[in-house]
C-alpha positions in Angstrom: 0.0 0.0 0.0 1.5 3.3 -1.0 1.5 6.3 1.4 -1.0 8.3 -0.6 -3.5 5.5 -0.5 -3.1 5.2 3.3 -3.7 8.9 3.6 -6.8 8.7 1.5 -8.2 5.8 3.6 -7.6 7.7 6.8 -9.1 10.9 5.3 -12.2 9.1 4.2 -12.6 7.9 7.8 -12.3 11.3 9.2 -14.9 12.6 6.8 -17.3 9.8 7.5 -16.9 10.3 11.3 -17.5 14.0 10.9 -20.8 13.3 9.1 -21.9 10.9 12.0 -21.0 13.6 14.6 -23.1 16.2 12.7 -26.1 13.9 12.7 -25.7 13.0 16.4 -25.5 16.8 17.3 -28.7 17.4 15.3 -30.4 14.5 17.1 -29.3 15.9 20.5 -30.5 19.4 19.5 -33.9 18.2 18.5 -34.4 15.7 21.3 -37.3 17.7 22.7 -38.8 19.0 19.4 -42.5 18.0 19.3 -43.3 19.7 16.1 -41.0 19.4 12.9 -41.5 20.4 9.4 -43.4 17.3 8.6 -45.9 18.0 11.4 -45.0 15.3 13.9 -42.2 15.0 16.4 -38.6 15.1 15.2 -37.4 11.6 14.0 -34.0 10.4 15.0 -31.5 10.1 12.1 -28.5 8.0 11.5 -25.6 7.9 9.0 -25.2 4.7 7.0 -21.6 4.1 6.2 -20.4 1.9 3.4 -17.1 0.8 1.8 -15.8 3.4 -0.7 -16.0 2.0 -4.2 -12.6 1.4 -5.6 -13.8 1.3 -9.2 -12.2 4.6 -10.3 -10.3 5.0 -13.5 -6.9 5.2 -11.9 -7.6 2.1 -9.8 -8.6 0.1 -12.9 -5.2 1.0 -14.5 -3.2 -0.1 -11.5 -1.6 -3.5 -12.1 -2.4 -4.9 -8.7 -6.2 -4.1 -9.1 -6.7 -3.6 -5.4 -9.6 -1.5 -4.3 -8.6 1.9 -2.9 -10.2 1.2 0.4 -11.8 3.7 2.8 -15.4 4.5 3.8 -18.0 6.9 2.8 -21.2 8.2 4.4 -23.7 6.7 1.9 -26.8 8.3 3.2 -28.7 9.6 6.2 -31.9 7.7 7.2 -34.7 8.4 9.6 -35.2 5.7 12.1 -38.7 4.3 12.4 -38.8 3.9 16.2 -42.1 5.1 17.7 -42.1 8.4 19.4 -42.1 8.6 23.2 -45.5 9.4 24.7 -45.6 11.4 27.9 -48.7 12.4 29.8 -48.7 16.2 29.9 -52.2 17.4 29.7 -51.1 21.1 30.0 -48.7 20.9 27.1 -49.7 23.0 24.0 -49.1 19.8 21.8 -51.1 17.4 24.0 -53.7 15.4 22.3 -57.2 14.9 23.5 -56.0 12.1 25.7 -53.4 14.4 27.3 -50.3 12.6 25.9 -47.6 14.5 23.9 -45.4 12.7 21.3 -41.7 13.4 21.8 -38.9 12.4 19.4 -37.5 8.9 19.4 -34.2 10.3 20.6 -32.5 8.9 23.7 -29.8 11.3 24.9 -27.8 8.4 26.5 -27.7 6.5 23.3 -26.6 9.6 21.4 -23.8 10.3 24.0 -22.6 6.7 23.6 -22.6 7.0 19.8 -20.8 10.4 20.2 -18.1 8.7 22.2 -17.7 5.9 19.7 -17.5 8.5 16.9 -14.9 10.5 18.7 -12.8 7.4 19.3 -13.1 6.4 15.6 -12.1 10.0 14.6 -9.2 9.9 16.8 -8.0 6.6 15.5 -8.2 7.8 11.9 -6.4 11.1 12.8 -3.6 8.9 14.5 -3.3 6.7 11.4 -3.1 9.8 9.2 -0.5 11.4 11.4 1.6 8.1 11.5 1.5 7.8 7.7 2.7 11.4 7.4 5.6 10.6 9.8 6.5 7.6 7.7 6.6 9.7 4.5 8.7 12.2 6.2 11.1 9.5 7.3 11.2 8.1 3.8 12.2 11.5 2.4 15.0 11.6 5.0 16.3 8.3 4.0 16.2 9.2 0.3 18.3 12.3 0.7 
């Protein structure tokens, strides 16, 4: 694996984890939003990650034919968990039964996802930094 491919793989991981972190922050910010643009409570979102497709023109010309590797944020999906129902008869969004529908966002789950995303981001940053150091050492050797 050449150094530039290793840097590209780490960079794709950094970008994917940033996308996950943005969605987690959005979920936390809207954890109490009872009315969204679609009329109901906010729906929790999640990022779907997939392997980056190595079928680019340069990869097809490489003699080894190995895929480039890496990951990409394929899409963001709304999760279909039912909303939380709380009995709050005085709330402006309460139905005739006195229940209010809150988003299907659990702050504890979001914080655990945030921690995992942070660790994955740090791992990719460390791999990126190590690859840069290897490249620097290689240049020193070649002098």
